[in-house]
mmCIF file of the N, C-alpha and C atoms, coordinates in Angstrom:
data_MODEL
# 
_entry.id   MODEL 
# 
loop_
_atom_site.group_PDB 
_atom_site.id 
_atom_site.type_symbol 
_atom_site.label_atom_id 
_atom_site.label_alt_id 
_atom_site.label_comp_id 
_atom_site.label_asym_id 
_atom_site.label_entity_id 
_atom_site.label_seq_id 
_atom_site.pdbx_PDB_ins_code 
_atom_site.Cartn_x 
_atom_site.Cartn_y 
_atom_site.Cartn_z 
_atom_site.occupancy 
_atom_site.B_iso_or_equiv 
_atom_site.pdbx_formal_charge 
_atom_site.auth_seq_id 
_atom_site.auth_comp_id 
_atom_site.auth_asym_id 
_atom_site.auth_atom_id 
_atom_site.pdbx_PDB_model_num 
ATOM 1   N N  . UNK A 1 1  ? 0.855   -1.166 0.000   1.00 0.00 ? 1  UNK A N  1 
ATOM 2   C CA . UNK A 1 1  ? 0.000   0.000  0.000   1.00 0.00 ? 1  UNK A CA 1 
ATOM 3   C C  . UNK A 1 1  ? 0.898   1.224  0.000   1.00 0.00 ? 1  UNK A C  1 
ATOM 4   N N  . UNK A 1 2  ? 0.651   2.144  -0.889  1.00 0.00 ? 2  UNK A N  1 
ATOM 5   C CA . UNK A 1 2  ? 1.460   3.347  -0.917  1.00 0.00 ? 2  UNK A CA 1 
ATOM 6   C C  . UNK A 1 2  ? 0.717   4.485  -0.225  1.00 0.00 ? 2  UNK A C  1 
ATOM 7   N N  . UNK A 1 3  ? 1.461   5.220  0.547   1.00 0.00 ? 3  UNK A N  1 
ATOM 8   C CA . UNK A 1 3  ? 0.905   6.341  1.283   1.00 0.00 ? 3  UNK A CA 1 
ATOM 9   C C  . UNK A 1 3  ? 1.402   7.632  0.660   1.00 0.00 ? 3  UNK A C  1 
ATOM 10  N N  . UNK A 1 4  ? 0.668   8.691  0.878   1.00 0.00 ? 4  UNK A N  1 
ATOM 11  C CA . UNK A 1 4  ? 1.036   9.997  0.344   1.00 0.00 ? 4  UNK A CA 1 
ATOM 12  C C  . UNK A 1 4  ? 1.533   10.878 1.480   1.00 0.00 ? 4  UNK A C  1 
ATOM 13  N N  . UNK A 1 5  ? 2.257   11.934 1.144   1.00 0.00 ? 5  UNK A N  1 
ATOM 14  C CA . UNK A 1 5  ? 2.668   12.884 2.183   1.00 0.00 ? 5  UNK A CA 1 
ATOM 15  C C  . UNK A 1 5  ? 1.464   13.479 2.931   1.00 0.00 ? 5  UNK A C  1 
ATOM 16  N N  . UNK A 1 6  ? 0.341   13.618 2.249   1.00 0.00 ? 6  UNK A N  1 
ATOM 17  C CA . UNK A 1 6  ? -0.870  14.134 2.897   1.00 0.00 ? 6  UNK A CA 1 
ATOM 18  C C  . UNK A 1 6  ? -1.348  13.157 3.973   1.00 0.00 ? 6  UNK A C  1 
ATOM 19  N N  . UNK A 1 7  ? -1.290  11.863 3.684   1.00 0.00 ? 7  UNK A N  1 
ATOM 20  C CA . UNK A 1 7  ? -1.665  10.862 4.680   1.00 0.00 ? 7  UNK A CA 1 
ATOM 21  C C  . UNK A 1 7  ? -0.791  10.989 5.923   1.00 0.00 ? 7  UNK A C  1 
ATOM 22  N N  . UNK A 1 8  ? 0.500   11.164 5.710   1.00 0.00 ? 8  UNK A N  1 
ATOM 23  C CA . UNK A 1 8  ? 1.427   11.298 6.831   1.00 0.00 ? 8  UNK A CA 1 
ATOM 24  C C  . UNK A 1 8  ? 1.146   12.582 7.616   1.00 0.00 ? 8  UNK A C  1 
ATOM 25  N N  . UNK A 1 9  ? 0.839   13.660 6.908   1.00 0.00 ? 9  UNK A N  1 
ATOM 26  C CA . UNK A 1 9  ? 0.488   14.918 7.586   1.00 0.00 ? 9  UNK A CA 1 
ATOM 27  C C  . UNK A 1 9  ? -0.780  14.746 8.423   1.00 0.00 ? 9  UNK A C  1 
ATOM 28  N N  . UNK A 1 10 ? -1.755  14.048 7.881   1.00 0.00 ? 10 UNK A N  1 
ATOM 29  C CA . UNK A 1 10 ? -3.000  13.823 8.614   1.00 0.00 ? 10 UNK A CA 1 
ATOM 30  C C  . UNK A 1 10 ? -2.759  13.028 9.895   1.00 0.00 ? 10 UNK A C  1 
ATOM 31  N N  . UNK A 1 11 ? -1.942  12.010 9.798   1.00 0.00 ? 11 UNK A N  1 
ATOM 32  C CA . UNK A 1 11 ? -1.703  11.184 10.978  1.00 0.00 ? 11 UNK A CA 1 
ATOM 33  C C  . UNK A 1 11 ? -0.853  11.932 12.007  1.00 0.00 ? 11 UNK A C  1 
ATOM 34  N N  . UNK A 1 12 ? 0.089   12.747 11.554  1.00 0.00 ? 12 UNK A N  1 
ATOM 35  C CA . UNK A 1 12 ? 0.870   13.555 12.485  1.00 0.00 ? 12 UNK A CA 1 
ATOM 36  C C  . UNK A 1 12 ? 0.000   14.588 13.192  1.00 0.00 ? 12 UNK A C  1 
ATOM 37  N N  . UNK A 1 13 ? -0.931  15.168 12.457  1.00 0.00 ? 13 UNK A N  1 
ATOM 38  C CA . UNK A 1 13 ? -1.852  16.137 13.068  1.00 0.00 ? 13 UNK A CA 1 
ATOM 39  C C  . UNK A 1 13 ? -2.741  15.456 14.100  1.00 0.00 ? 13 UNK A C  1 
ATOM 40  N N  . UNK A 1 14 ? -3.167  14.234 13.811  1.00 0.00 ? 14 UNK A N  1 
ATOM 41  C CA . UNK A 1 14 ? -4.004  13.492 14.760  1.00 0.00 ? 14 UNK A CA 1 
ATOM 42  C C  . UNK A 1 14 ? -3.216  13.167 16.023  1.00 0.00 ? 14 UNK A C  1 
ATOM 43  N N  . UNK A 1 15 ? -1.956  12.806 15.873  1.00 0.00 ? 15 UNK A N  1 
ATOM 44  C CA . UNK A 1 15 ? -1.116  12.517 17.039  1.00 0.00 ? 15 UNK A CA 1 
ATOM 45  C C  . UNK A 1 15 ? -0.943  13.776 17.874  1.00 0.00 ? 15 UNK A C  1 
ATOM 46  N N  . UNK A 1 16 ? -0.720  14.905 17.215  1.00 0.00 ? 16 UNK A N  1 
ATOM 47  C CA . UNK A 1 16 ? -0.508  16.164 17.929  1.00 0.00 ? 16 UNK A CA 1 
ATOM 48  C C  . UNK A 1 16 ? -1.748  16.600 18.712  1.00 0.00 ? 16 UNK A C  1 
ATOM 49  N N  . UNK A 1 17 ? -2.928  16.321 18.183  1.00 0.00 ? 17 UNK A N  1 
ATOM 50  C CA . UNK A 1 17 ? -4.153  16.766 18.845  1.00 0.00 ? 17 UNK A CA 1 
ATOM 51  C C  . UNK A 1 17 ? -4.792  15.692 19.714  1.00 0.00 ? 17 UNK A C  1 
ATOM 52  N N  . UNK A 1 18 ? -4.291  14.454 19.636  1.00 0.00 ? 18 UNK A N  1 
ATOM 53  C CA . UNK A 1 18 ? -4.864  13.370 20.421  1.00 0.00 ? 18 UNK A CA 1 
ATOM 54  C C  . UNK A 1 18 ? -6.087  12.735 19.778  1.00 0.00 ? 18 UNK A C  1 
ATOM 55  N N  . UNK A 1 19 ? -6.369  13.088 18.549  1.00 0.00 ? 19 UNK A N  1 
ATOM 56  C CA . UNK A 1 19 ? -7.511  12.532 17.810  1.00 0.00 ? 19 UNK A CA 1 
ATOM 57  C C  . UNK A 1 19 ? -7.174  11.103 17.390  1.00 0.00 ? 19 UNK A C  1 
ATOM 58  N N  . UNK A 1 20 ? -8.139  10.199 17.471  1.00 0.00 ? 20 UNK A N  1 
ATOM 59  C CA . UNK A 1 20 ? -7.900  8.810  17.094  1.00 0.00 ? 20 UNK A CA 1 
ATOM 60  C C  . UNK A 1 20 ? -8.472  8.442  15.740  1.00 0.00 ? 20 UNK A C  1 
ATOM 61  N N  . UNK A 1 21 ? -9.173  9.357  15.079  1.00 0.00 ? 21 UNK A N  1 
ATOM 62  C CA . UNK A 1 21 ? -9.693  9.076  13.740  1.00 0.00 ? 21 UNK A CA 1 
ATOM 63  C C  . UNK A 1 21 ? -8.930  9.906  12.719  1.00 0.00 ? 21 UNK A C  1 
ATOM 64  N N  . UNK A 1 22 ? -8.563  9.246  11.623  1.00 0.00 ? 22 UNK A N  1 
ATOM 65  C CA . UNK A 1 22 ? -7.727  9.860  10.590  1.00 0.00 ? 22 UNK A CA 1 
ATOM 66  C C  . UNK A 1 22 ? -8.234  9.423  9.232   1.00 0.00 ? 22 UNK A C  1 
ATOM 67  N N  . UNK A 1 23 ? -8.074  10.283 8.235   1.00 0.00 ? 23 UNK A N  1 
ATOM 68  C CA . UNK A 1 23 ? -8.391  9.891  6.866   1.00 0.00 ? 23 UNK A CA 1 
ATOM 69  C C  . UNK A 1 23 ? -7.095  9.473  6.187   1.00 0.00 ? 23 UNK A C  1 
ATOM 70  N N  . UNK A 1 24 ? -7.049  8.208  5.759   1.00 0.00 ? 24 UNK A N  1 
ATOM 71  C CA . UNK A 1 24 ? -5.867  7.641  5.108   1.00 0.00 ? 24 UNK A CA 1 
ATOM 72  C C  . UNK A 1 24 ? -6.315  6.993  3.812   1.00 0.00 ? 24 UNK A C  1 
ATOM 73  N N  . UNK A 1 25 ? -5.669  7.363  2.714   1.00 0.00 ? 25 UNK A N  1 
ATOM 74  C CA . UNK A 1 25 ? -6.013  6.834  1.389   1.00 0.00 ? 25 UNK A CA 1 
ATOM 75  C C  . UNK A 1 25 ? -7.492  7.016  1.076   1.00 0.00 ? 25 UNK A C  1 
ATOM 76  N N  . UNK A 1 26 ? -8.046  8.137  1.497   1.00 0.00 ? 26 UNK A N  1 
ATOM 77  C CA . UNK A 1 26 ? -9.438  8.443  1.191   1.00 0.00 ? 26 UNK A CA 1 
ATOM 78  C C  . UNK A 1 26 ? -10.447 7.724  2.069   1.00 0.00 ? 26 UNK A C  1 
ATOM 79  N N  . UNK A 1 27 ? -9.984  6.971  3.075   1.00 0.00 ? 27 UNK A N  1 
ATOM 80  C CA . UNK A 1 27 ? -10.895 6.265  3.970   1.00 0.00 ? 27 UNK A CA 1 
ATOM 81  C C  . UNK A 1 27 ? -10.677 6.736  5.397   1.00 0.00 ? 27 UNK A C  1 
ATOM 82  N N  . UNK A 1 28 ? -11.767 6.804  6.160   1.00 0.00 ? 28 UNK A N  1 
ATOM 83  C CA . UNK A 1 28 ? -11.657 7.209  7.554   1.00 0.00 ? 28 UNK A CA 1 
ATOM 84  C C  . UNK A 1 28 ? -11.310 5.983  8.394   1.00 0.00 ? 28 UNK A C  1 
ATOM 85  N N  . UNK A 1 29 ? -10.241 6.113  9.175   1.00 0.00 ? 29 UNK A N  1 
ATOM 86  C CA . UNK A 1 29 ? -9.770  5.032  10.017  1.00 0.00 ? 29 UNK A CA 1 
ATOM 87  C C  . UNK A 1 29 ? -9.815  5.507  11.460  1.00 0.00 ? 29 UNK A C  1 
ATOM 88  N N  . UNK A 1 30 ? -10.383 4.679  12.346  1.00 0.00 ? 30 UNK A N  1 
ATOM 89  C CA . UNK A 1 30 ? -10.427 5.004  13.771  1.00 0.00 ? 30 UNK A CA 1 
ATOM 90  C C  . UNK A 1 30 ? -9.521  4.012  14.491  1.00 0.00 ? 30 UNK A C  1 
ATOM 91  N N  . UNK A 1 31 ? -8.511  4.545  15.174  1.00 0.00 ? 31 UNK A N  1 
ATOM 92  C CA . UNK A 1 31 ? -7.566  3.708  15.902  1.00 0.00 ? 31 UNK A CA 1 
ATOM 93  C C  . UNK A 1 31 ? -8.046  3.523  17.336  1.00 0.00 ? 31 UNK A C  1 
ATOM 94  N N  . UNK A 1 32 ? -7.654  2.415  17.961  1.00 0.00 ? 32 UNK A N  1 
ATOM 95  C CA . UNK A 1 32 ? -8.102  2.099  19.319  1.00 0.00 ? 32 UNK A CA 1 
ATOM 96  C C  . UNK A 1 32 ? -7.428  2.965  20.366  1.00 0.00 ? 32 UNK A C  1 
ATOM 97  N N  . UNK A 1 33 ? -6.128  3.226  20.156  1.00 0.00 ? 33 UNK A N  1 
ATOM 98  C CA . UNK A 1 33 ? -5.389  4.030  21.132  1.00 0.00 ? 33 UNK A CA 1 
ATOM 99  C C  . UNK A 1 33 ? -4.226  4.736  20.439  1.00 0.00 ? 33 UNK A C  1 
ATOM 100 N N  . UNK A 1 34 ? -3.526  5.555  21.206  1.00 0.00 ? 34 UNK A N  1 
ATOM 101 C CA . UNK A 1 34 ? -2.433  6.352  20.637  1.00 0.00 ? 34 UNK A CA 1 
ATOM 102 C C  . UNK A 1 34 ? -1.274  5.460  20.184  1.00 0.00 ? 34 UNK A C  1 
ATOM 103 N N  . UNK A 1 35 ? -1.029  4.353  20.861  1.00 0.00 ? 35 UNK A N  1 
ATOM 104 C CA . UNK A 1 35 ? 0.041   3.434  20.434  1.00 0.00 ? 35 UNK A CA 1 
ATOM 105 C C  . UNK A 1 35 ? -0.208  2.906  19.028  1.00 0.00 ? 35 UNK A C  1 
ATOM 106 N N  . UNK A 1 36 ? -1.454  2.532  18.738  1.00 0.00 ? 36 UNK A N  1 
ATOM 107 C CA . UNK A 1 36 ? -1.785  2.048  17.393  1.00 0.00 ? 36 UNK A CA 1 
ATOM 108 C C  . UNK A 1 36 ? -1.590  3.146  16.357  1.00 0.00 ? 36 UNK A C  1 
ATOM 109 N N  . UNK A 1 37 ? -1.921  4.359  16.729  1.00 0.00 ? 37 UNK A N  1 
ATOM 110 C CA . UNK A 1 37 ? -1.766  5.500  15.821  1.00 0.00 ? 37 UNK A CA 1 
ATOM 111 C C  . UNK A 1 37 ? -0.283  5.744  15.528  1.00 0.00 ? 37 UNK A C  1 
ATOM 112 N N  . UNK A 1 38 ? 0.545   5.663  16.540  1.00 0.00 ? 38 UNK A N  1 
ATOM 113 C CA . UNK A 1 38 ? 1.986   5.871  16.358  1.00 0.00 ? 38 UNK A CA 1 
ATOM 114 C C  . UNK A 1 38 ? 2.589   4.735  15.534  1.00 0.00 ? 38 UNK A C  1 
ATOM 115 N N  . UNK A 1 39 ? 2.144   3.498  15.758  1.00 0.00 ? 39 UNK A N  1 
ATOM 116 C CA . UNK A 1 39 ? 2.616   2.365  14.950  1.00 0.00 ? 39 UNK A CA 1 
ATOM 117 C C  . UNK A 1 39 ? 2.236   2.553  13.484  1.00 0.00 ? 39 UNK A C  1 
ATOM 118 N N  . UNK A 1 40 ? 1.031   3.071  13.242  1.00 0.00 ? 40 UNK A N  1 
ATOM 119 C CA . UNK A 1 40 ? 0.596   3.320  11.864  1.00 0.00 ? 40 UNK A CA 1 
ATOM 120 C C  . UNK A 1 40 ? 1.470   4.391  11.221  1.00 0.00 ? 40 UNK A C  1 
ATOM 121 N N  . UNK A 1 41 ? 1.804   5.433  11.984  1.00 0.00 ? 41 UNK A N  1 
ATOM 122 C CA . UNK A 1 41 ? 2.679   6.483  11.444  1.00 0.00 ? 41 UNK A CA 1 
ATOM 123 C C  . UNK A 1 41 ? 4.051   5.915  11.108  1.00 0.00 ? 41 UNK A C  1 
ATOM 124 N N  . UNK A 1 42 ? 4.602   5.082  11.983  1.00 0.00 ? 42 UNK A N  1 
ATOM 125 C CA . UNK A 1 42 ? 5.912   4.480  11.728  1.00 0.00 ? 42 UNK A CA 1 
ATOM 126 C C  . UNK A 1 42 ? 5.873   3.584  10.492  1.00 0.00 ? 42 UNK A C  1 
ATOM 127 N N  . UNK A 1 43 ? 4.774   2.860  10.318  1.00 0.00 ? 43 UNK A N  1 
ATOM 128 C CA . UNK A 1 43 ? 4.600   2.031  9.137   1.00 0.00 ? 43 UNK A CA 1 
ATOM 129 C C  . UNK A 1 43 ? 4.559   2.890  7.873   1.00 0.00 ? 43 UNK A C  1 
ATOM 130 N N  . UNK A 1 44 ? 3.834   3.997  7.936   1.00 0.00 ? 44 UNK A N  1 
ATOM 131 C CA . UNK A 1 44 ? 3.763   4.913  6.784   1.00 0.00 ? 44 UNK A CA 1 
ATOM 132 C C  . UNK A 1 44 ? 5.136   5.462  6.438   1.00 0.00 ? 44 UNK A C  1 
ATOM 133 N N  . UNK A 1 45 ? 5.869   5.899  7.463   1.00 0.00 ? 45 UNK A N  1 
ATOM 134 C CA . UNK A 1 45 ? 7.196   6.465  7.213   1.00 0.00 ? 45 UNK A CA 1 
ATOM 135 C C  . UNK A 1 45 ? 8.124   5.425  6.594   1.00 0.00 ? 45 UNK A C  1 
ATOM 136 N N  . UNK A 1 46 ? 8.080   4.211  7.099   1.00 0.00 ? 46 UNK A N  1 
ATOM 137 C CA . UNK A 1 46 ? 8.935   3.147  6.544   1.00 0.00 ? 46 UNK A CA 1 
ATOM 138 C C  . UNK A 1 46 ? 8.541   2.827  5.108   1.00 0.00 ? 46 UNK A C  1 
ATOM 139 N N  . UNK A 1 47 ? 7.231   2.781  4.833   1.00 0.00 ? 47 UNK A N  1 
ATOM 140 C CA . UNK A 1 47 ? 6.759   2.488  3.486   1.00 0.00 ? 47 UNK A CA 1 
ATOM 141 C C  . UNK A 1 47 ? 7.159   3.588  2.512   1.00 0.00 ? 47 UNK A C  1 
ATOM 142 N N  . UNK A 1 48 ? 7.034   4.830  2.942   1.00 0.00 ? 48 UNK A N  1 
ATOM 143 C CA . UNK A 1 48 ? 7.395   5.947  2.067   1.00 0.00 ? 48 UNK A CA 1 
ATOM 144 C C  . UNK A 1 48 ? 8.902   5.994  1.836   1.00 0.00 ? 48 UNK A C  1 
ATOM 145 N N  . UNK A 1 49 ? 9.689   5.685  2.857   1.00 0.00 ? 49 UNK A N  1 
ATOM 146 C CA . UNK A 1 49 ? 11.144  5.676  2.705   1.00 0.00 ? 49 UNK A CA 1 
ATOM 147 C C  . UNK A 1 49 ? 11.579  4.559  1.759   1.00 0.00 ? 49 UNK A C  1 
ATOM 148 N N  . UNK A 1 50 ? 10.936  3.409  1.874   1.00 0.00 ? 50 UNK A N  1 
ATOM 149 C CA . UNK A 1 50 ? 11.301  2.280  1.009   1.00 0.00 ? 50 UNK A CA 1 
ATOM 150 C C  . UNK A 1 50 ? 10.924  2.543  -0.443  1.00 0.00 ? 50 UNK A C  1 
ATOM 151 N N  . UNK A 1 51 ? 9.798   3.210  -0.658  1.00 0.00 ? 51 UNK A N  1 
ATOM 152 C CA . UNK A 1 51 ? 9.379   3.462  -2.034  1.00 0.00 ? 51 UNK A CA 1 
ATOM 153 C C  . UNK A 1 51 ? 10.171  4.587  -2.682  1.00 0.00 ? 51 UNK A C  1 
ATOM 154 N N  . UNK A 1 52 ? 10.785  5.463  -1.874  1.00 0.00 ? 52 UNK A N  1 
ATOM 155 C CA . UNK A 1 52 ? 11.557  6.554  -2.456  1.00 0.00 ? 52 UNK A CA 1 
ATOM 156 C C  . UNK A 1 52 ? 13.042  6.232  -2.538  1.00 0.00 ? 52 UNK A C  1 
ATOM 157 N N  . UNK A 1 53 ? 13.473  5.122  -1.935  1.00 0.00 ? 53 UNK A N  1 
ATOM 158 C CA . UNK A 1 53 ? 14.886  4.747  -1.978  1.00 0.00 ? 53 UNK A CA 1 
ATOM 159 C C  . UNK A 1 53 ? 15.245  4.267  -3.386  1.00 0.00 ? 53 UNK A C  1 
ATOM 160 N N  . UNK A 1 54 ? 16.408  4.665  -3.860  1.00 0.00 ? 54 UNK A N  1 
ATOM 161 C CA . UNK A 1 54 ? 16.811  4.204  -5.196  1.00 0.00 ? 54 UNK A CA 1 
ATOM 162 C C  . UNK A 1 54 ? 17.055  2.696  -5.197  1.00 0.00 ? 54 UNK A C  1 
ATOM 163 N N  . UNK A 1 55 ? 16.782  2.099  -6.317  1.00 0.00 ? 55 UNK A N  1 
ATOM 164 C CA . UNK A 1 55 ? 17.015  0.652  -6.447  1.00 0.00 ? 55 UNK A CA 1 
ATOM 165 C C  . UNK A 1 55 ? 18.509  0.393  -6.350  1.00 0.00 ? 55 UNK A C  1 
ATOM 166 N N  . UNK A 1 56 ? 18.854  -0.679 -5.718  1.00 0.00 ? 56 UNK A N  1 
ATOM 167 C CA . UNK A 1 56 ? 20.274  -0.975 -5.553  1.00 0.00 ? 56 UNK A CA 1 
ATOM 168 C C  . UNK A 1 56 ? 20.869  -1.369 -6.905  1.00 0.00 ? 56 UNK A C  1 
ATOM 169 N N  . UNK A 1 57 ? 22.107  -1.030 -7.073  1.00 0.00 ? 57 UNK A N  1 
ATOM 170 C CA . UNK A 1 57 ? 22.814  -1.355 -8.307  1.00 0.00 ? 57 UNK A CA 1 
ATOM 171 C C  . UNK A 1 57 ? 23.172  -2.833 -8.301  1.00 0.00 ? 57 UNK A C  1 
ATOM 172 N N  . UNK A 1 58 ? 23.218  -3.434 -9.476  1.00 0.00 ? 58 UNK A N  1 
ATOM 173 C CA . UNK A 1 58 ? 23.596  -4.848 -9.517  1.00 0.00 ? 58 UNK A CA 1 
ATOM 174 C C  . UNK A 1 58 ? 25.035  -5.025 -9.032  1.00 0.00 ? 58 UNK A C  1 
ATOM 175 N N  . UNK A 1 59 ? 25.258  -6.093 -8.327  1.00 0.00 ? 59 UNK A N  1 
ATOM 176 C CA . UNK A 1 59 ? 26.616  -6.369 -7.842  1.00 0.00 ? 59 UNK A CA 1 
ATOM 177 C C  . UNK A 1 59 ? 27.486  -6.836 -8.988  1.00 0.00 ? 59 UNK A C  1 
ATOM 178 N N  . UNK A 1 60 ? 28.664  -6.391 -8.969  1.00 0.00 ? 60 UNK A N  1 
ATOM 179 C CA . UNK A 1 60 ? 29.621  -6.806 -9.988  1.00 0.00 ? 60 UNK A CA 1 
ATOM 180 C C  . UNK A 1 60 ? 30.720  -7.616 -9.305  1.00 0.00 ? 60 UNK A C  1 
ATOM 181 N N  . UNK A 1 61 ? 31.391  -8.447 -10.075 1.00 0.00 ? 61 UNK A N  1 
ATOM 182 C CA . UNK A 1 61 ? 32.472  -9.261 -9.532  1.00 0.00 ? 61 UNK A CA 1 
ATOM 183 C C  . UNK A 1 61 ? 33.645  -8.401 -9.104  1.00 0.00 ? 61 UNK A C  1 
ATOM 184 N N  . UNK A 1 62 ? 34.421  -8.915 -8.224  1.00 0.00 ? 62 UNK A N  1 
ATOM 185 C CA . UNK A 1 62 ? 35.606  -8.182 -7.797  1.00 0.00 ? 62 UNK A CA 1 
ATOM 186 C C  . UNK A 1 62 ? 36.827  -8.777 -8.497  1.00 0.00 ? 62 UNK A C  1 
ATOM 187 N N  . UNK A 1 63 ? 37.822  -7.977 -8.658  1.00 0.00 ? 63 UNK A N  1 
ATOM 188 C CA . UNK A 1 63 ? 39.045  -8.395 -9.334  1.00 0.00 ? 63 UNK A CA 1 
ATOM 189 C C  . UNK A 1 63 ? 40.224  -8.115 -8.424  1.00 0.00 ? 63 UNK A C  1 
ATOM 190 N N  . UNK A 1 64 ? 41.188  -8.971 -8.505  1.00 0.00 ? 64 UNK A N  1 
ATOM 191 C CA . UNK A 1 64 ? 42.406  -8.753 -7.753  1.00 0.00 ? 64 UNK A CA 1 
ATOM 192 C C  . UNK A 1 64 ? 43.529  -8.575 -8.757  1.00 0.00 ? 64 UNK A C  1 
ATOM 193 N N  . UNK A 1 65 ? 44.268  -7.501 -8.607  1.00 0.00 ? 65 UNK A N  1 
ATOM 194 C CA . UNK A 1 65 ? 45.375  -7.200 -9.526  1.00 0.00 ? 65 UNK A CA 1 
ATOM 195 C C  . UNK A 1 65 ? 46.655  -7.173 -8.720  1.00 0.00 ? 65 UNK A C  1 
ATOM 196 N N  . UNK A 1 66 ? 47.654  -7.891 -9.199  1.00 0.00 ? 66 UNK A N  1 
ATOM 197 C CA . UNK A 1 66 ? 48.958  -7.888 -8.540  1.00 0.00 ? 66 UNK A CA 1 
ATOM 198 C C  . UNK A 1 66 ? 49.986  -7.342 -9.511  1.00 0.00 ? 66 UNK A C  1 
ATOM 199 N N  . UNK A 1 67 ? 50.752  -6.438 -8.993  1.00 0.00 ? 67 UNK A N  1 
ATOM 200 C CA . UNK A 1 67 ? 51.821  -5.837 -9.800  1.00 0.00 ? 67 UNK A CA 1 
ATOM 201 C C  . UNK A 1 67 ? 53.160  -6.388 -9.332  1.00 0.00 ? 67 UNK A C  1 
ATOM 202 N N  . UNK A 1 68 ? 54.000  -6.689 -10.274 1.00 0.00 ? 68 UNK A N  1 
ATOM 203 C CA . UNK A 1 68 ? 55.358  -7.086 -9.953  1.00 0.00 ? 68 UNK A CA 1 
ATOM 204 C C  . UNK A 1 68 ? 56.301  -6.193 -10.736 1.00 0.00 ? 68 UNK A C  1 
ATOM 205 N N  . UNK A 1 69 ? 57.418  -5.955 -10.168 1.00 0.00 ? 69 UNK A N  1 
ATOM 206 C CA . UNK A 1 69 ? 58.394  -5.115 -10.853 1.00 0.00 ? 69 UNK A CA 1 
ATOM 207 C C  . UNK A 1 69 ? 59.708  -5.879 -11.010 1.00 0.00 ? 69 UNK A C  1 
ATOM 208 N N  . UNK A 1 70 ? 60.394  -5.570 -12.032 1.00 0.00 ? 70 UNK A N  1 
ATOM 209 C CA . UNK A 1 70 ? 61.730  -6.148 -12.248 1.00 0.00 ? 70 UNK A CA 1 
ATOM 210 C C  . UNK A 1 70 ? 62.685  -4.992 -12.461 1.00 0.00 ? 70 UNK A C  1 
ATOM 211 N N  . UNK A 1 71 ? 63.768  -5.001 -11.725 1.00 0.00 ? 71 UNK A N  1 
ATOM 212 C CA . UNK A 1 71 ? 64.705  -3.900 -11.809 1.00 0.00 ? 71 UNK A CA 1 
ATOM 213 C C  . UNK A 1 71 ? 65.594  -3.981 -13.043 1.00 0.00 ? 71 UNK A C  1 
ATOM 214 N N  . UNK A 1 72 ? 65.749  -5.092 -13.630 1.00 0.00 ? 72 UNK A N  1 
ATOM 215 C CA . UNK A 1 72 ? 66.576  -5.202 -14.843 1.00 0.00 ? 72 UNK A CA 1 
ATOM 216 C C  . UNK A 1 72 ? 68.067  -5.232 -14.565 1.00 0.00 ? 72 UNK A C  1 
ATOM 217 N N  . UNK A 1 73 ? 68.494  -5.564 -13.375 1.00 0.00 ? 73 UNK A N  1 
ATOM 218 C CA . UNK A 1 73 ? 69.937  -5.613 -13.060 1.00 0.00 ? 73 UNK A CA 1 
ATOM 219 C C  . UNK A 1 73 ? 70.599  -6.787 -13.687 1.00 0.00 ? 73 UNK A C  1 
# 
């Protein structure tokens, strides 16, 4: 489920005012207590961070290079 910055703002405002009902993704959600509301906010933040993180680059093999020198004496 993808959340919007507006959803996060709504839930932060609810936490600040002590309100337990929030509109998320166009639906009204009523939480049982403040702990559930904070867990929902943490879930939203994690989901938004994961969706905005760049995809990891493919791993490439590693190479080992050894140099030797000869003085020519």
